[in-house]
Every structure is written in structure tokens, then in C-alpha cells.
C-alpha positions as CSV (number, residue, x, y, z in Angstrom):
1,M,109.3,88.0,90.4
2,T,106.1,86.2,89.5
3,N,107.4,82.9,91.0
4,S,107.8,84.5,94.4
5,I,104.0,84.9,94.7
6,F,103.6,81.1,94.5
7,L,106.1,80.5,97.4
8,F,103.6,81.8,99.9
9,G,100.5,79.9,98.8
10,M,98.2,77.6,100.9
11,P,100.1,75.1,103.1
12,G,100.1,71.5,102.0
13,G,99.6,68.3,103.9
14,Y,102.9,68.3,105.7
15,E,102.6,72.0,106.7
16,W,99.1,71.4,108.2
17,I,100.6,68.6,110.4
18,I,103.3,70.9,111.7
19,I,100.7,73.7,112.3
20,G,98.5,71.1,114.2
21,V,101.4,70.0,116.4
22,I,102.3,73.6,117.2
23,V,98.7,74.4,118.1
24,L,98.5,71.2,120.3
25,L,101.7,72.2,122.1
26,L,100.5,75.8,122.7
27,F,97.0,75.0,123.9
28,G,97.3,71.5,125.2
29,G,95.0,68.5,124.6
30,R,92.3,69.6,127.1
31,K,91.9,73.1,125.8
32,L,91.9,72.3,122.1
33,P,88.3,70.8,121.9
34,E,86.9,73.8,123.7
35,L,88.6,76.1,121.2
36,M,87.3,74.2,118.2
37,K,83.8,74.1,119.7
38,G,83.9,77.9,120.2
39,M,85.2,78.4,116.6
40,G,82.4,76.2,115.3
41,K,79.7,78.2,117.2
42,G,81.3,81.4,115.8
43,I,81.1,80.1,112.2
44,K,77.5,79.0,112.7
45,E,76.5,82.4,114.0
46,F,78.2,84.1,111.1
47,K,76.4,81.9,108.6
48,D,73.0,82.5,110.3
49,A,73.6,86.3,110.3
50,S,74.6,86.3,106.6
51,K,71.4,84.2,105.7
52,S,69.2,86.6,107.6
53,D,70.8,89.6,105.9
54,D,70.2,88.0,102.5
55,E,66.6,87.4,103.4
56,T,66.1,90.9,104.6
57,K,67.5,92.3,101.3
58,E,65.2,90.0,99.3
59,L,62.2,91.3,101.2
60,E,63.2,94.9,100.6
61,D,63.6,94.2,96.9
62,E,60.1,92.6,96.8
63,K,58.5,95.7,98.4
64,K,60.0,98.0,95.8
């Protein structure tokens, strides 16, 4: 029973290659850079929002 948990872990190198090929086939070579650019912007916005939230909490703690 415990061993079945390890069967569905993170994919290894070969699995990432297969995932990459499937994504390339689904979206095509022209659309893929646009998708990655959009994902990068989303991640950057998330990091910026979390930083500003942390700074706001620190300022509130200092006021108390």
C-alpha cells in the first residue's frame, strides 16, 4: 500500500521529454513561445503581489 504512493511522484527526465513533445504537438511551435511568455508574466505578477502583501503585513506589525 505504501509503495503505491511512490508510483505517482514527480516525472523524471524521460517523462518531461514526452510531456514537452505532447505540448509541442498540441499548441505548435509558433504558439508555444507566446504561452511561455504569458506564464512568465503571470508568475512575476504573483511574486510581486506576494512581496507587497508581506511588506504590508510588516508595516501593520510595526504600527502595533
